[in-house]
C-alpha positions, 0 to 999 in steps of 0.5 A: 773874872775880877780877882781870879788869877788868869792861868796862861797856856800856849794852847789856850786860844780863848779863855776867860780873859775877854768874855768869850762865848766859850773856851778853846783849847788847842789839841793839835796843829789842825784841831781845837776843842770847844767847851761851853755850858749854859742853863736857866730857869723856864721862860715859857710855860710849855716844858717841851718848848722850854727844853728846846730853847735851853738846848738851842741856847747852849749849843749857840756858844759853839757856833759863835766860836765858828765850831761844830758841836759834837756832844752834849750833857744835860744839866738839870735842877728839878724840885722832885717833891714839888713837880711831876716827873712828867714835866722833867720828862718833857723838858728832856724830850724837847732838849733831846730833839733839839740836840738831835736836829743839831747832829749832836750826841747826848752822852750823859749829864747830871741832876740835883734836887733843887727848889728852882727848876733849871735846864741847859747843857754842857756842849763840847765841839771842835774847830780848826785853830786858825778858824776860831772866831773870837769877839775880838778882831773887828776892824774899822770899816767892817759892817755888823750883821745880826741874824735874829730879831731882838725882844725875847726878854720883853716877850717873856716878861709879858708872858709871865704877866699874861699880857703877851700877844699870841702872835708875837709870843709864837714868833719869839718862841720860834726864834729861840728854838732856832739853831744858830747852826745854819747862820754859822755855816753860811758865815763859815763859807766866807773868807773874811769874818773878823769877829763874832759873838752870840747875843744873849743875856747882856743884850745887843748893846752889851755884847756889841760892847764886849766886841768893841772892847776886845777889838779896840774899836768903836761902833756906829749902830743904825737903830732903825735897821736893827731887826725887832720882833713884829709887835714888840713896841706895844709891850715895851712902851707898856713897861713889860721890861725885865729886870735884866734890861735895867741892869744892862743899861746901867752897866753900859750907859756910860759907853753908849751915845744915843741919838735924839731921834731913837725912840725910847722903846727901841732903845729899850729893846737894844738893852733887852736880855736875850735868850738863844738870840742871834749871832753878831758878825763883824766882816767887810761890807761886800761879805756882809751883804753876801751873808745877809743875802744867803740868810734871807734866801733860807728864810733866816733873819739877817740884817746889817745893822751898823759899822765898826769905826776906829774909835772912841774904842769901846764906845757905841754910838746909836743913831 
C-alpha cells in the first residue's frame, strides 16, 4: 500500500507488505489467526451459483496461507429497490451451501443498500505459526504446480456477450465453485512446500510475479503445460477479453519475456484475471510430482507448469 505507513508487530506473520492473500497474526507459539475478505459483482446470471462462486473465492485465501477456515461473515451490497429480494435469498443460499461444504460456520454479516449488487465473505481461520505458507519462499530449482485451469475471465466476458459455448461455460463454472480446500490439504501432507498463492484477479502472470518478487527469484513458465479450459482458444481469439486482462498485461509487461513460439491467445490467457482460481505452489521436483499425482487421483486439476530459477529476480520467462 504505497503511501501508507506499515505497522510492525512481533506477532504479525503476514500483513500488507508483500501482497499476501490474507493477514496472519500469531496468538501463541502453536496458533495463529488468519483473516481475509473478498467480494465482487456477479459474474454469472444464476444467483445461487454466484453465491457459491463468491464464497469459494473468499475461502480460498485461507487455504492459500496453509490454514483451516473456521468462520465466515456475509458481505452484502444489494439494490433493494431494483431487484427482488428472492435474488438475494438465492445468493445467500448458494454461499451458505458452499460454506457448509467447507465445514465453516457462518456467524453473521453486514448488508447495505447499494445500486450495484455485490457479495462475498470475511473469513477467519487458523494455522500453526511455523506452517504458514507465504508467497515468498520459492527457491531456485523448485517446480511450480497449478491446481485449476485458466480462463474464467474470458469465459465470463463471453457469457456477458451471450457468446459463450455452453460446455465451456459449465466447465468454468464448475471450476469456480470448487473449493481449494482439498488441494491445500494434499499439499499440507508434504514436508517441503516453500511458497503458495492463489491465482485470482491479477492473473497467473501477475500472481507469479508477486511470488517471484517476494522470493527474490525468477521463473520459467512452459506455456504448453499450463492448464486452460478446453475450448478457451476460440473466445480468446475472437476478442472476448476482459478489461482486467489488458490492465494486468500493461502492469506486468516489462517483467515478462514471452517466446516467439507462444501463441497470442495463450499469452492472453496467462494474463486473464481469474475468479476463484487455483493455488500456485512452489516446491521441490519430487514433491511437485507427488502433489500432481495426488490431485489427479481425486479428479482434481494438477500440473507442473514451470520452475523457479535464480534470476533475474522478479522476472518471468514464458517459453
